C-alpha positions, 0 to 999 in steps of 0.5 A: 510949841513956842519960838524959843523951843522952835528955834533950838530944835531947829539948831539941833537938827541943824547940827546933826546933819553930816556930809559927805565932802567929796559929794556934797551930799548932806545925810543923818544919822539915824542914832543921832536922830532917835532921841531928838524925835521922842524915841527911848528905844532903838528898836521902836524907832527901827520900826518907823524907819522900816515904814519909811523905807516901805514909804519911799518904795512905794513912792518908786524911789530906790531906798538904798539910795535913800537909806543905807544901812552901816555899822559903827563903832561905839566906845563903852564905859569900860573903854572897850569898843563894839559894833552897833547897826545904824543907817545913814539917812538923806534928807528925804528919808528923815522926811519919810521917818518923821512922816511915819511917826506920832504928830501929837509929839513936838519933835515929830511934829516939828521934824515933819515940817522942818524936813518937809521945808528942807526938801523943798528947798532942794528940789527947788535949787535942783530945778532952778539950776535946770532952769537956769540952764535952759534959760541961758541957753535960749538966751544964746541962741535968741541972740546969735539968731538976732545977730543973724538977722542983722547981718542977712539984712545988710546982705539984702534978705529981708525978714521973710527970707530969714524965717526961711533960712532959719526953718531950713536949717532947722530941717537940717538938723532934725532930720528933714522935718520943717519947723512946722512939723517938729512944733507939731509933733511936740505939741507946741503952739503955733504962735510960741517959739519952738525953742521954748519947748526944746531940752537944753541939748538941742537949744545949745545945738541950734545955737552953735549951728547959728553961731558958726553961720554968723561967723562964716557969713562975716569972714567970707562976706557971703550976699544973698538969700541962697549962698547964707540959706546953703551955709547955714543948712551945712552948720545944722548938717555937721551939728547933727552928724556929731549928735548922731555919733553919740547916740542923740536923734534931735527929732526923737527927743521929747518936748521939756516944759514951756520955758516961761510956764517953768519960770513962773512956776519956780518962781511961785514955789520960792514965794511959797516955801519962804511964806511956809518957814515962816509959820510955826510947825502945827500950821503946816503939820497936816499939809504937803507941799506939792511940785507946783509950791502950793499947800494942799490939805489932805483928808 
């Protein structure tokens, strides 16, 4: 397939995309895609759509979330109007339809790579947002703990004392479980910070308790390890109470992926996506892009 044809087909698929402005959801109408995908008869195209719906269900996704049956009015040559069946299709639905088509047809071959890449782009965007939320929460906690360390050092508490204060604060937040116990429960390596494996909500909770401790240490000019420990324990207990009222038990939440590993994976996926995007469709026609951002040949 030459570059001019590829560009024309890409522009065509881009132009056919619709969106729900109030929800910012992108979709395509099946009737609009029928001819660009090389189907002369609607009946034959519906068969491909049904196969794609089966694939969607097999993959464990709600079919209704990606294939929406609709009817719409169309104008006839006589000026009259009649209802016809159609589907609203998500990007993932379009990808499945292309995967269930004949790859020997140029439109299908192009659509397979086009929607695979577009679907992976959306996954990366969502993954990047989740990473950014956790990363920002982790950075704020790191800054507040650094400030706490500085504040208490000026008030007669050394590094070991800071470790004890932080551990007792964790025990208050996690219902009596120490930092070491939570790390063991979640399978966190001994040499890694617990916060790198916590969900965003827990990181945020730890940060808020630490910020309150910092504020009160400065405001009341608290001195010594005992007094500051008491303050930090109380603040973590208060945050825990708020979480419990909302049905959240910090010690019961599962661990999240290691932040360092997640960041490397997202970056690798983005680099792989750029590389794949530059290839002609026939080079990625028989490959799938997995969630590690690598291309795996299928048998």
